[in-house]
Structures are given as structure tokens and as C-alpha cells.
C-alpha positions as CSV (number, residue, x, y, z in Angstrom):
1,X,-15.0,4.4,-14.1
2,X,-17.6,2.1,-12.5
3,X,-18.6,1.9,-9.3
4,X,-16.3,-0.9,-8.7
5,X,-13.1,0.6,-10.3
6,X,-14.0,3.7,-7.8
7,X,-14.1,1.4,-4.6
8,X,-10.8,-0.8,-5.1
9,X,-9.3,3.0,-6.0
10,X,-10.5,4.6,-3.0
11,X,-9.1,1.3,-1.0
12,X,-5.5,0.9,-2.9
13,X,-5.4,4.5,-2.4
14,X,-5.6,3.9,1.4
15,X,-3.2,1.3,1.8
16,X,-0.6,3.2,-0.3
17,X,-0.8,6.2,1.7
18,X,-0.5,4.2,4.9
19,X,2.6,3.0,3.9
20,X,3.9,6.1,2.1
21,X,3.1,7.9,5.7
22,X,3.9,5.5,8.0
23,X,7.8,5.6,6.0
24,X,8.3,9.0,5.9
25,X,7.6,10.0,9.5
26,X,8.5,6.4,11.2
27,X,11.7,5.9,9.3
28,X,12.5,9.0,6.9
29,X,12.0,12.1,9.2
30,X,12.8,9.7,12.4
31,X,16.5,9.7,10.6
32,X,16.5,13.1,9.5
33,X,15.8,14.5,13.3
34,X,19.0,12.7,14.5
35,X,21.2,13.9,11.7
36,X,19.9,17.2,12.8
37,X,20.8,16.5,16.8
38,X,24.1,15.5,15.6
39,X,24.8,18.6,13.5
40,X,22.4,20.9,15.5
41,X,21.6,21.9,12.0
42,X,17.5,21.9,12.6
43,X,16.8,23.7,9.4
44,X,16.7,21.1,7.3
45,X,14.4,18.9,9.3
46,X,11.5,21.4,9.8
47,X,11.0,22.0,6.4
48,X,10.7,17.8,6.3
49,X,8.5,18.4,9.0
50,X,6.4,21.3,7.7
51,X,5.6,19.4,4.2
52,X,4.7,16.4,5.2
53,X,2.0,18.6,7.2
54,X,0.9,19.6,3.4
55,X,1.5,15.9,2.6
56,X,-0.7,14.9,5.1
57,X,-3.5,17.7,5.2
58,X,-3.3,16.8,1.1
59,X,-3.7,13.5,1.5
60,X,-6.5,13.2,4.0
61,X,-8.1,15.6,1.9
62,X,-8.1,12.8,-1.2
63,X,-8.6,9.4,0.8
64,X,-12.0,11.9,2.0
65,X,-12.8,12.8,-1.2
66,X,-12.2,9.2,-2.8
67,X,-14.0,7.6,0.2
68,X,-17.7,9.7,-0.5
69,X,-16.9,9.0,-4.7
70,X,-16.9,5.5,-4.0
71,X,-20.6,5.2,-3.1
72,X,-19.6,1.8,-1.8
73,X,-20.8,1.0,1.5
74,X,-18.1,-1.4,1.7
75,X,-15.5,1.3,0.9
76,X,-17.2,3.2,3.7
77,X,-17.0,0.3,6.5
78,X,-13.1,-0.6,5.2
79,X,-12.4,3.4,6.2
80,X,-13.8,3.6,9.3
81,X,-12.4,-0.2,10.3
82,X,-9.0,0.4,9.4
83,X,-9.4,4.6,10.0
84,X,-10.6,3.6,13.7
85,X,-7.4,1.7,14.6
86,X,-4.7,3.7,13.6
87,X,-6.8,6.7,14.4
88,X,-6.7,5.0,18.2
89,X,-3.2,3.0,17.8
90,X,-0.9,4.8,20.1
91,X,-3.9,4.7,23.0
92,X,-5.0,0.8,22.0
93,X,-0.4,0.3,21.8
94,X,-0.2,2.0,25.7
95,X,-3.7,0.8,27.0
96,X,-4.0,-3.3,25.6
97,X,-0.2,-4.8,24.3
98,X,2.2,-2.7,26.9
99,X,4.1,-4.3,29.5
100,X,3.5,-2.3,32.8
101,X,6.1,-2.7,36.0
102,X,5.6,-6.7,36.2
103,X,1.9,-6.4,34.6
104,X,1.6,-8.6,31.5
105,X,-0.3,-7.1,28.7
106,X,-4.0,-6.8,29.0
107,X,-4.0,-8.3,24.7
108,X,-2.4,-11.9,24.7
109,X,1.4,-11.9,24.3
110,X,1.3,-12.6,20.5
111,X,-2.0,-9.9,19.5
112,X,0.3,-8.0,22.1
113,X,3.6,-8.0,19.9
114,X,2.2,-7.5,16.4
115,X,-0.1,-4.0,18.1
116,X,3.4,-3.1,19.0
117,X,5.1,-3.8,16.0
118,X,3.0,-2.1,13.8
119,X,3.2,1.2,16.3
120,X,6.2,0.8,16.2
121,X,6.4,0.8,12.5
122,X,4.3,3.7,12.4
123,X,4.8,5.9,15.1
124,X,6.9,9.1,14.2
125,X,7.5,12.8,14.7
126,X,4.3,13.7,12.4
127,X,1.3,11.3,14.2
128,X,0.9,11.0,10.1
129,X,-0.8,7.9,10.2
130,X,-2.5,8.7,13.5
131,X,-4.0,11.6,11.6
132,X,-4.7,10.0,8.5
133,X,-6.5,7.3,10.2
134,X,-8.7,10.0,12.0
135,X,-9.3,11.8,8.3
136,X,-10.5,8.0,7.4
137,X,-13.0,7.3,9.4
138,X,-14.4,10.9,9.0
139,X,-13.8,9.7,5.1
140,X,-15.7,6.4,6.2
141,X,-18.7,7.7,7.6
142,X,-19.0,10.3,4.3
143,X,-19.0,7.2,1.9
144,X,-21.6,4.9,4.2
145,X,-23.7,8.2,4.6
146,X,-23.2,9.1,0.5
147,X,-23.8,5.5,-0.8
148,X,-27.3,5.7,2.2
149,X,-28.2,9.3,0.1
150,X,-27.8,7.7,-3.2
151,X,-29.9,4.9,-3.2
152,X,-32.8,6.8,-1.4
153,X,-32.5,9.0,-4.5
154,X,-32.1,6.2,-6.8
155,X,-35.6,4.4,-5.5
156,X,-37.6,7.5,-5.7
157,X,-39.4,8.3,-8.7
158,X,-37.3,11.1,-10.6
């Protein structure tokens, strides 16, 4: 596959994975948790939490591999920036976008609302999006280092 195709695949996979992880964690698991608490049967919910843990770990490995194999500095930078945003989203939300007691958020109102909406749409029992974001940061660093390493080898006389 050409380098552009690998880069596009890495970016598309990251977007798809983040959307699915946000849905699974914030919608599916949150609903399962409510049903389990209402029926006092936690076994099924815990199974889905465990399954989600395996999926998150596999996703982090997949995205790191896709980023590294893309050999693209652009993919590395996008993974780094987007991953850092999602990995730091709980801190960004609580520090800059959350209203305090009679204290407005530090971010302007429209931006604070967007950050709050993203946070509330992605937060769940697994913190899947936060973990995947942290994995994307590591994958982005690997892609940047790999693109630099490939460049130094291709410019040598070997």
C-alpha cells in the first residue's frame, strides 16, 4: 500500500475507533450500568466492562501499529494533538470549561460548551476515550520518530 494510503487508513481508523469507543463507553456501558443497578445483577455489566477493557487495549495496540507503519510525520502530529486532547479532556473540562461557584469558566462560553459536550459524550465507566487518546500520543510519537528514522536511512548511501 502506498504511503498516502497507509496514512489515510491510520487517520480513518483513529476516527472510527474514537466514535465507537465513545458510544460503547458513554452510551452502552452507562445504560448497562443503570440496568444492572436497577435489577441488582451486576454480572452482565461486569462482563461488558471486561470485554471493553480488552477492546481498548487491542485498539491502542492497533492504532500505535497503524501510526508507526504509516511512516508519516503528518499522521504522527495529528495522532499527537488529537490524542493529547482526548487524554487530557477530563482535566481540560474541569479546569477550563466547568462552572465553579459563581465563577465562570476560563474558556469563552461557546468553547466551554463545546468542550463540555465532547466530554459528556465520551466519558464512561471505562474512560476508554482517555486511554485511547493516551495511546494515540504514544503512537504519534512513534510515527514521528519512525518517519525521521526512515528519512535518515533513505538518505544514506546504503
